[in-house]
C-alpha positions in Angstrom: -72.9 -45.0 -57.2 -75.0 -47.3 -59.6 -76.7 -45.5 -62.5 -79.8 -46.8 -64.4 -79.1 -48.6 -67.7 -79.1 -46.4 -70.8 -82.1 -47.1 -73.2 -81.4 -47.2 -76.9 -83.1 -44.4 -79.0 -86.2 -45.3 -80.9 -85.5 -43.0 -83.9 -82.7 -40.9 -85.3 -84.3 -37.7 -84.0 -84.6 -39.0 -80.6 -81.0 -40.0 -80.7 -80.0 -36.4 -81.4 -81.7 -35.1 -78.3 -79.3 -34.2 -75.4 -79.1 -36.5 -72.5 -79.9 -35.0 -69.2 -76.9 -34.7 -66.8 -76.8 -36.9 -63.8 -78.0 -35.4 -60.6 -75.2 -33.9 -58.3 -74.3 -35.9 -55.3 -75.9 -34.9 -52.1 -74.0 -32.2 -50.1 -72.1 -33.3 -46.9 -73.4 -31.7 -43.7 -71.1 -28.8 -42.6 -69.6 -29.1 -39.1 -70.0 -26.2 -36.7 -66.6 -24.6 -35.5 -65.8 -24.9 -31.8 -65.7 -21.7 -29.8 -62.6 -22.9 -27.9 -60.7 -23.4 -31.1 -61.7 -20.1 -32.4 -60.5 -18.5 -29.2 -57.2 -20.2 -29.4 -56.7 -19.1 -33.0 -57.4 -15.6 -32.0 -55.0 -15.7 -29.1 -52.3 -17.2 -31.3 -52.7 -14.5 -33.9 -52.6 -11.8 -31.1 -49.5 -13.5 -29.6 -47.7 -13.4 -33.0 -48.5 -9.7 -33.3 -47.3 -9.0 -29.7 -44.2 -11.0 -30.3 -43.4 -9.1 -33.4 -43.9 -5.8 -31.7 -41.8 -7.0 -28.7 -39.1 -8.2 -30.9 -39.0 -4.9 -32.7 -39.0 -3.1 -29.3 -36.2 -5.2 -28.0 -34.2 -4.7 -31.1 -34.7 -1.0 -30.8 -33.8 -0.9 -27.0 -30.7 -3.1 -27.7 -29.6 -0.8 -30.4 -30.2 2.2 -28.2 -28.4 0.7 -25.3 -25.2 0.3 -27.3 -25.3 3.7 -28.8 -23.1 6.5 -27.3 -24.7 8.2 -24.4 -25.1 11.9 -23.7 -22.2 12.3 -21.2 -19.9 14.9 -22.5 -16.8 14.4 -20.2 -15.5 11.7 -17.9 -17.5 11.6 -14.6 -17.1 9.9 -11.2 -20.4 8.9 -9.7 -21.2 7.3 -6.4 -24.1 4.8 -6.3 -25.5 4.8 -2.8 -26.0 1.6 -0.8 -29.4 -0.2 -1.1 -30.2 1.7 -4.3 -32.7 -0.2 -6.5 -33.0 -0.2 -10.3 -35.4 2.7 -10.3 -33.2 4.8 -8.0 -30.1 4.1 -10.1 -31.8 4.9 -13.4 -33.2 8.2 -12.0 -29.7 9.1 -10.6 -28.1 8.4 -14.0 -30.6 10.6 -15.7 -30.1 13.5 -13.3 -26.3 13.3 -13.7 -26.6 13.3 -17.5 -25.4 9.7 -18.2 -28.7 8.6 -19.8 -31.7 10.2 -21.5 -34.5 7.8 -20.8 -34.7 5.9 -17.5 -37.3 3.5 -18.8 -35.0 2.4 -21.6 -32.2 1.8 -19.0 -34.6 -0.2 -16.9 -35.7 -2.3 -19.8 -32.1 -2.9 -20.8 -31.3 -4.1 -17.3 -34.3 -6.4 -17.2 -33.6 -7.9 -20.6 -29.9 -8.5 -19.9 -30.6 -9.8 -16.3 -28.2 -7.2 -14.9 -30.8 -5.6 -12.6 -30.0 -8.3 -10.0 -26.3 -7.6 -10.1 -26.1 -3.8 -9.7 -23.7 -2.8 -6.8 -23.2 0.3 -4.8 -19.9 2.0 -5.1 -17.8 4.8 -6.7 -17.5 4.4 -10.5 -15.7 6.2 -13.2 -17.7 6.6 -16.5 -16.0 7.7 -19.6 -17.5 10.4 -21.9 -20.2 9.1 -24.3 -20.5 5.9 -22.2 -23.4 3.7 -23.5 -26.2 2.2 -21.3 -24.8 -1.3 -21.9 -21.4 -0.2 -20.7 -22.9 1.5 -17.6 -24.7 -1.8 -16.8 -21.4 -3.8 -17.2 -19.5 -1.4 -15.0 -22.0 -1.3 -12.2 -23.0 -5.0 -12.5 -19.4 -6.1 -12.3 -18.5 -3.7 -9.5 -15.7 -2.0 -11.4 -15.4 0.7 -8.7 -12.7 3.4 -8.6 -9.6 2.2 -6.8 -7.7 4.6 -4.4 -4.3 4.0 -2.9 -2.6 4.5 0.4 1.1 4.2 0.9 2.6 2.9 4.1 6.3 3.8 4.1 8.9 1.4 5.4 10.1 2.1 9.0 6.9 3.4 10.5 5.6 2.0 13.8 2.3 0.3 14.0 0.8 3.2 15.9 1.9 5.6 13.1 0.4 3.3 10.4 -2.9 3.1 12.2 -2.9 6.9 12.6 -2.5 7.2 8.8 -5.5 4.9 8.2 -7.6 6.9 10.6 -6.7 10.1 8.8 -7.9 8.7 5.5 -11.5 9.9 4.9 -12.2 7.3 2.1 -12.0 4.5 4.6 -14.7 3.5 7.1 -14.9 2.0 10.6 -12.2 1.8 13.1 -9.4 -0.6 14.0 -10.2 -3.1 16.6 -6.7 -3.2 18.0 -3.3 -1.8 17.0 -1.3 -4.7 15.6 1.9 -5.7 17.3 5.1 -4.0 16.1 6.6 -5.5 13.0 3.5 -7.3 11.9 2.4 -4.9 9.1 4.0 -5.0 5.6 4.8 -1.5 4.3 3.6 -1.1 0.8 1.1 0.8 -1.5 -2.3 -0.7 -1.2 -5.3 -0.3 -3.5 -8.8 0.0 -2.0 -12.3 1.2 -2.9 -14.2 4.0 -1.2 -15.9 2.7 1.9 -13.5 -0.1 2.6 -13.0 -0.7 6.3 -9.8 0.2 8.1 -9.9 -3.2 9.9 -10.0 -5.0 6.5 -7.0 -2.9 5.4 -5.0 -3.9 8.6 -6.0 -7.6 8.0 -4.7 -7.4 4.5 -1.4 -5.8 5.6 -0.8 -8.3 8.3 -1.7 -11.2 6.0 0.8 -9.9 3.3 3.5 -9.5 6.0 3.2 -13.2 7.1 3.3 -14.3 3.5 6.4 -12.3 2.7 8.1 -13.3 6.0 7.6 -17.0 5.4 9.0 -16.7 1.9 12.1 -14.8 3.1 12.6 -17.1 6.1 12.7 -20.2 3.9 15.7 -18.8 2.0 17.9 -17.9 4.9 21.5 -19.1 5.0 22.5 -21.8 7.4 25.0 -19.6 9.2 22.6 -16.8 10.0 22.7 -16.0 13.7 19.0 -15.5 13.7 17.0 -18.4 15.1 13.3 -17.4 14.5 11.3 -15.4 12.0 10.5 -12.9 14.7 14.2 -12.2 15.3 14.6 -11.7 11.5 11.9 -9.0 11.7 13.6 -7.4 14.8 16.9 -7.1 13.0 15.3 -6.0 9.7 13.5 -3.2 11.6 16.8 -1.9 12.9 18.3 -2.0 9.4 15.2 -0.2 8.1 15.7 2.6 10.6 19.4 2.9 10.1 19.4 3.6 6.4 17.0 4.6 3.7 19.3 3.7 0.9 18.5 0.4 -0.8 22.1 -0.2 -1.9 23.2 0.1 1.7 20.8 -2.2 3.5 22.7 -5.5 2.9 26.0 -3.9 4.1 24.3 -2.4 7.2 22.7 -5.8 7.9 26.2 -7.3 7.5 27.6 -5.0 10.2 24.9 -6.1 12.7 25.3 -9.8 11.7 29.1 -9.5 12.3 28.5 -7.9 15.7 26.1 -10.6 16.7 28.6 -13.3 15.7 31.2 -11.6 17.8 28.9 -11.1 20.8 29.3 -7.3 20.5 26.5 -4.8 21.4 24.6 -3.6 18.3 24.8 0.1 19.4 22.0 1.3 17.1 20.7 4.8 17.7 17.0 4.1 16.7 16.8 1.5 19.5 17.5 4.3 22.0 14.6 6.3 20.6 12.2 3.3 20.6 13.1 2.4 24.2 12.1 5.9 25.3 8.9 6.6 23.2 7.9 3.2 22.0 5.3 3.2 19.2 5.2 7.0 18.9 8.2 6.5 16.7 10.1 9.8 17.3 11.3 11.9 20.2 10.5 15.2 18.6 14.0 16.3 19.7 17.6 15.2 19.7 18.9 12.2 21.7 20.3 13.6 24.9 23.7 12.6 26.1 22.5 10.8 29.2 20.0 8.8 27.1 22.8 6.8 25.5 23.2 4.8 28.8 19.6 5.1 29.9 18.6 1.5 30.6 15.6 0.3 28.6 14.8 -3.2 27.1 15.4 -1.8 23.7 18.6 0.2 24.1 21.3 -1.8 22.3 24.0 0.4 23.8 23.0 -1.2 27.1 21.6 -4.7 26.4 23.3 -7.6 24.6 22.1 -8.9 21.4 18.7 -8.1 19.8 16.0 -6.1 21.6 12.8 -8.0 22.7 10.8 -6.9 19.7 10.9 -4.9 16.4 11.3 -1.1 16.6 9.3 -0.5 13.4 7.6 -2.3 10.5 10.3 -3.2 8.0 9.7 -3.6 4.3 10.5 -6.7 2.3 13.8 -5.2 1.1 15.0 -4.9 4.7 14.1 -8.5 5.5 15.8 -9.6 2.3 18.9 -7.6 3.2 19.2 -9.6 6.5 19.1 -13.0 4.8 21.3 -11.8 1.9 23.6 -9.5 4.0 27.0 -8.4 2.6 29.8 -10.8 3.5 32.2 -8.2 4.8 34.3 -7.7 8.0 32.7 -4.4 8.7 31.9 -3.7 12.3 31.2 0.1 12.2 29.5 2.7 10.1 28.9 6.5 10.3 27.3 9.1 8.1 29.5 10.2 5.2 27.9 13.6 4.5 26.3 12.5 1.2 23.2 10.7 2.6 25.1 7.4 2.9 27.5 5.9 5.3 31.2 5.2 5.6 31.9 1.6 6.8 34.9 0.4 8.7 36.4 -3.0 9.8 38.5 -1.5 12.7 38.0 1.0 15.4 40.9 3.2 14.0 39.2 3.3 10.6 35.9 4.2 12.2 37.5 6.9 14.2 38.8 8.5 11.0 35.3 8.3 9.4 33.8 9.9 12.5 36.4 12.7 12.3 35.7 13.4 8.7 31.9 13.5 9.4 32.4 16.0 12.2 34.6 18.1 9.9 31.8 18.2 7.4 29.3 19.1 10.1 31.6 21.9 11.3 31.8 23.3 7.8 28.0 23.2 7.4 27.6 25.1 10.7 29.6 28.1 9.3 27.6 31.2 8.6 25.9 31.2 5.2 26.1 27.4 4.9 22.7 25.5 4.6 21.8 23.2 7.5 22.4 19.6 7.0 19.5 17.2 6.4 19.1 15.5 9.7 16.6 13.4 11.6 14.6 15.2 14.3 16.1 12.7 16.7 19.6 13.9 15.8 19.2 17.6 16.0 20.1 19.8 18.9 20.9 23.5 19.2 24.6 24.4 19.9 25.5 23.7 23.5 25.8 26.6 26.0 29.4 27.4 27.0 29.1 25.7 30.3 27.5 22.4 29.0 29.0 19.4 30.8 30.9 17.1 28.5 31.1 13.9 30.5 28.4 11.3 30.5 26.8 10.3 33.8 29.3 8.1 35.6 32.1 8.9 33.3 35.6 9.9 34.5 35.9 13.6 35.2 37.7 15.9 32.7 41.2 16.8 33.5 41.2 20.4 34.4 44.7 21.0 33.0 44.6 19.2 29.7 40.9 18.9 29.0 41.4 15.3 28.0 38.8 12.7 29.0 39.6 9.0 29.6 38.6 7.0 26.5 35.6 4.7 27.0 36.4 1.4 25.5 33.0 0.9 23.8 33.1 1.9 20.1 30.1 3.3 18.3 28.4 2.8 15.0 26.4 6.0 15.4 25.1 7.5 12.2 25.6 11.0 13.4 22.7 12.6 11.8 21.9 10.3 8.8 18.4 11.1 7.5 15.5 9.0 8.9 12.1 8.4 7.2 9.6 11.0 8.3 12.2 13.1 10.2 12.0 16.9 10.4 14.6 19.5 11.2 14.1 21.1 14.5 15.0 24.7 14.9 17.5 25.8 17.5 17.0 28.3 20.3 17.0 32.1 20.1 17.8 32.2 16.4 20.6 29.6 16.5 20.8 27.1 13.6 19.9 23.5 14.3 22.9 21.2 13.8 23.5 17.5 13.5 24.3 16.1 16.9 26.2 13.0 17.8 25.1 12.2 21.3 28.4 10.5 22.1 30.4 13.6 21.1 32.2 15.0 24.1 31.4 12.2 26.4 33.4 9.2 27.7 31.8 7.2 24.9 33.2 9.4 22.2 35.5 7.3 20.0 37.6 10.4 19.2 38.4 11.4 22.7 42.1 11.4 23.6 43.0 11.3 19.9 44.0 14.0 17.6 43.4 14.2 13.8 44.3 16.7 11.1 40.8 17.2 9.9 41.9 19.5 7.2 43.9 16.6 5.6 41.8 13.5 6.1 44.2 11.4 4.1 46.9 12.1 6.6 45.8 10.8 10.0 48.3 11.3 12.7 49.1 8.4 15.0 46.9 8.0 18.1 48.1 9.3 21.4 49.3 6.6 23.8 
């Protein structure tokens, strides 16, 4: 800005006079603030305040959600189906798991868990926090129950067990074919369907069977996986002892290789009652020769299908059977079996077993543990001893012509699920060998000193 030239003073006094200051510059014109900008500024300030409050609230809720809850003891709680966040939070408050439903809902919304909450039965530990509750329900960590399917049950018996379990839902579309279910202990959640359980059992059986089948030896006289299941089911019903399964399987393998009849008692039972699994009584003498497709005392080779559902151990026993020359076995009185390579050895074992049973039948002796299919009251004095079609008894000597077919009868070995059946009119139930006293009895026309089992007299000619 140009200033006027300064004039020199005319006198000393004039020079001492102060010079007037220059005039201030003209003020710039002030702009008027826009209303829109003012509104935005206000909104921004309000947002900052709200955000601060929200952050403080979230921090408080987060801290509260991780704090121990009011539950004083472990508790199982069922979350009903189609329950929303509000219903769940109210239920948790009523049951004493949380104090403030709104805090639980806020925690669920903040964490995003509200879309993942699942119905089911859950176990909550004492002092469980809101966050732990959300994790448990959101991840579906429901309580698992178990059901055990024992080896040797038929498919009908297994389905009956599933139907008796109140924790399962729905029904089974169709009873699976015999031998297609894998016995095992299965975990499930409340409300699981019975059909889903059956599908799982049959799927596991196919997987295990394929695994066992691929490891079979080349000389196994079993041609298909189904035949393996058939023989394994017979082994399963013949013995409940794990250490005996390979040896029992070896006996049947040896018989198959020699074209001998298998002569397994459980096949008689299955041929009569099928999937029901048990006669509810002893095997009758005339049922040994009763023709059925499953009676291995009548048919050659394997029956047309399994007689039960074998476990993995029984299938493994077939492909890893003992390499012995055994052809016979009979109960030994201790819960196991005595095995024999020859008929003479087997006859001695049968004699010893009958001696044990005779001692057990003495007054004051406890009854033996026998299968319901092997128990019969003592016969009446006039009970016939010959099997249908057998040679008649010699009236003078009482001897009966020996039938040439040996037996591998277990003579009362315990079966899975068997019960002891009481005798008639106060008589004690006893173990019963259905071949005893018939033309199929391997001991007929032979005499033994049963009091000295180690000294067996020579057989009669």
